[in-house]
Each structure stands twice: as structure tokens, then as C-alpha cells.
N, C-alpha and C positions, 0 to 999 in steps of 0.2 A: 848263764846268769843265775844268780841265787833265786830259788823258787819264791821266797818271800818278796823279793824285789819285783819280780814279774807280777806278782799278785797286786802289789801297790800301784804299779803303772797301769795295770788294767782297771783297777778300781777308780783311779783318777780320771781315766778316759771316759769311763761310764758316767761319773759324776758330772763331767763337763757336758756330756751329751744331754743329760737330764736338765742341767741348768739352761742350756741353749733352747731346749724345747719349751721350758717354762717361760723364758723371755719372749719367745715367738708367740706363745699362747696368750700372754698378757698384753701383747701389742706394743711392746717397747722397742721394736726394731727400728721405728721412726720417731721423730720428735712429736709429742702430743700437739694436737691442733687447739688453738685458743680462739674462742668466739669473739668476733669484733662487733661491738654494739653499733647498730645502724643510726645514722644521724636523724634527728626528728624531721619529719616531712611536713612542710607547710600545707595548710588547707587552702584550697582555691575557692573563692566566693565571687559570684557574679551579681552585681546590682543593676537592676533595670527599672526604667520608668514604664509602668504598665499603661497609665493614662494620665492626662492632665486636662481637667474639665473646668470650664469657666461658668459657674452658676450665676455669678454677678461680676460685672466688669469694674475696674478701678475708676476712681474719680475722673470724669471727662475733662479734657483740657479746653474743649470748645463745643458749641452746639452741634458741630459736624463730626465730633469724635465718637464713632460708633463701634470701634474695635480696640482691643488691647494689643500690645506688642510685648508679651512676656518673654523672659529668658531665665534660665535656671543655672545657678552656680553650685557646683558640687565640690566640697572641700574635704579632703581626707587627712586626718590627723593620726599618724602612725603607719606601720608599727615603729616604735622607737622614735627617732628624730626625723624619720622620713615623712614629709608632708607633701601633698600634691593638690592641684585644683584643676577643674575643667569647667567648660561652659556648654550649655545646650540651648538652642539646637546645634550650634557649633560655635567655635570661637568667633566673638565679635559679630554675632548675628542674633536676630530676634524672630520669634514666631509672630504670626498674625492670627488673632482668635476673636470671634464674636461671641456674644452672650449665648450660653448653652451649647457652645461648640466644645469639641475635645480634640486633643492631640493623642495619637496612638502610641503604641509601644516603641521603645527605643532603648538601646543599651546605654548605661551610664558609665560604669567603671568595673574593672576586675581587681580583686585583692588577693594577695598571698599572705596568710597569717600563720606564723609558726606557733607551736605549742608554747604557752606562757605569754604570748603577745596579745594585745588588744588594739582595736582601731575604732575611732569615732569618725562618723561621716555626717557632715552638715549639709542640708539642702536649703538653699536660699533662693527664693523666687522674687524677681523684680520685674517691673514693667517700665519700658521707656520708649517713647515715640521716635527717638533719635538714637542711632548707634554711635556711641562714643568709644571707638575701638581702643584707644590708648588708655582711657580711664578704666574701662572694663577689664582690660588685661592687668593693669596695675592693681586694681582692687581685688581681683581674683587671687593674685599672688600674695597680696597683703593679708588676706584671710588665713592663709596657711601659717602665718607667724603668730596667730593668737594662741594663748594657752587655754584651750577649750576644755571645760569640765562639763558636768551635766546640768541641765535645767536652765531656767530663765535668767540666772545671774550673769549669763554671758551676753544678754541683750545689749547693755551699754557698750561693751567692746565691739560687738558686731555693728551696732548703729554707727559708732565712730569710724569704723573701717569703711563703711559704705558711704560716708559723707561725700567723697568726690563724685559719686553718682547721684545721690539724692539732692545735692546742691545744684545739679544741672537739670533737675526736674524728674528724675526717675522715681517711681513709686516702689517702696519696699513692701511687698505683699506678705512676707513672713519667712521665718526660718525654723527648722527643727533639726535635731541631731539623733543619730542612732549609735548604739554601742555594740560592737561585735567582739567576742573573746574566744580564744582557742585554749581550752582547758584540758590538757593531757591528750590532745588529739581530737577532742569533741568540740564542735563549733556551736556557740550560743549567740543568739540575738538577745542581749541582756536588757536593753533599755531603748526607749524611743521618747525623747523629751522635746517639748516645745521650747524654743528660744525666744520667739517674739511673735505676737499676733497670729497664733495658730491654736488648733486643738487636734487631738488624735481621735478620729471618728471610728477607726477600726484598726486593731492591732493584734498580732499573735502573741505579743509579749505579756506574760502574766507576772505574778510576784517573783517567780524564780527564773524568768526568762523562757525562751523557747529554743530547742535544739535544731540546728540545720543539719539534715542528714542527706547523704549522697543518694539514697534510694528515693527521695522525694522529687518527682519529676517537675512539679510546679514550684517548689520552694515555699517560702513564707512571704506574705504580703501585708502591707499596712496602708491605710488611707489617712492622709493629713489634710485638714482644712486650714487654708491660709487666707486670712481675711483682713489684711492691712489696706489702708487707703480706700475703704468702702467696697473692696472686692471680696468675692468668695470663690476660691479655687480649691479643687480637690485633686491632690497629687497622690497617686497610688504607686508605691515603691515595692519592688520584689527583690528578695535576697535568696539566692540558690547556691548551695554547695555543689561544686562539680568534681571535687577530688578531696 
């Protein structure tokens, strides 16, 4: 073979070897990996009733009426179009409570709130000496259909929805609503508003809200005073982020 041709072949082989080494060094022997963004994770929030205290009972129905029979409706608005309701102490049952007595801690509901979502939760305390199972179930469900916003402007809507119960003699002791928001993965308790016959006697919510953090073992608590129909009840509600 011609010497110059041998020299060309040898040079080409060397160049191929250098190129292969460069490709291996740069890591292009396999397809590059593409990072897949993780889906947003919903925050889990647990709402509990810490205590329900009767400082003064509602209007007596007879001289022998020495105890109240309160029950609590919890209505969840959101996230999105998902609305739900529940009743305490349990569906279609009432507590029995005398003046200056209190009911202890009990779980209310668990919420999963994704980043960008918000949830309102309304607490409605009623008192009725008779259990009207069908009316209570229907009314609890009807509350979820309200277009609830913040503040007392909701009072006429709530009053109208409770009519099947109040027309049968139930006492509406008061309602209040809280607002929870997930903002970029951070959970905030943004507002606590009275809807009717109530006041907020203790709250962690300041002008800019209060953050719920997973490191807080006790969560955040607020005390509502509900005072319709001559009653004075103190409802302490706790919100805790578990995830």
C-alpha cells in the first residue's frame, strides 16, 4: 500500500478514537434525563372542638326546663365545588348540658387543601329539645348550597335555610365562619367572621392572618361566643396542620 494512504488510514482511526473518548467524557452515550416536576401536594388540616361551654342557657320552654340540648352543624365550602356538612355530637343527636357545664374535646373534620385553594368552614350552633332527624339532615345538606362569603351579610341566607328547624321550636344560638387558604404550600388561617349573634373573644388571626405550620403540636385555637336566644356559649375551635 502506498505510504501516504497508510498514513491517512492511521490518522482517521486515531481521530475516531479521540472523538469516541470525547463523547464518553461528555456523557452523551445515553439520552439525557429530563426532570419531571412533582404535582402539588395538598396540605392536611384537622379541625377540632376543644370545648363547648354553656355560661348561660337559652330561653326556657317551661318552668321545668333546666338544661339545653345543643347540637353543632359544621359546613365546609370548598375546595372548588366540593361542599360537605356534618353534625355534632353525631348525626341526628343532641347533647344535654346544664348551665356552666362544658363538653370536652372532639374531632370535627379533616380537610385536604391544595396550593391555590381556599376553604370556608361555618360553625352553626342550635338548641332543640326534640330531635327532628329528617329536618336536621335536610337543613344540614341545604347549608352546603349557600354561596357563602365573609361576614354578617350571610345572616339572612343562613336564617332562611334554618327555618325548617326554627319553625319547629329550635333555638339558633349563632354562626361563625373561618377562612383557610393554601398559598404556595403555606397554610394560613386568614379570617374568622361572625355570621349572626356571635363575637370572637379570642383568635390567632391578626390583620395578615396566621400561618398553620406542621411543627406546631397544638395548632391554633380561637374562642367564639354565641349568644342567640338569651344563651351564652363559648365554642373553642382548633386548627392543626398535620402535613
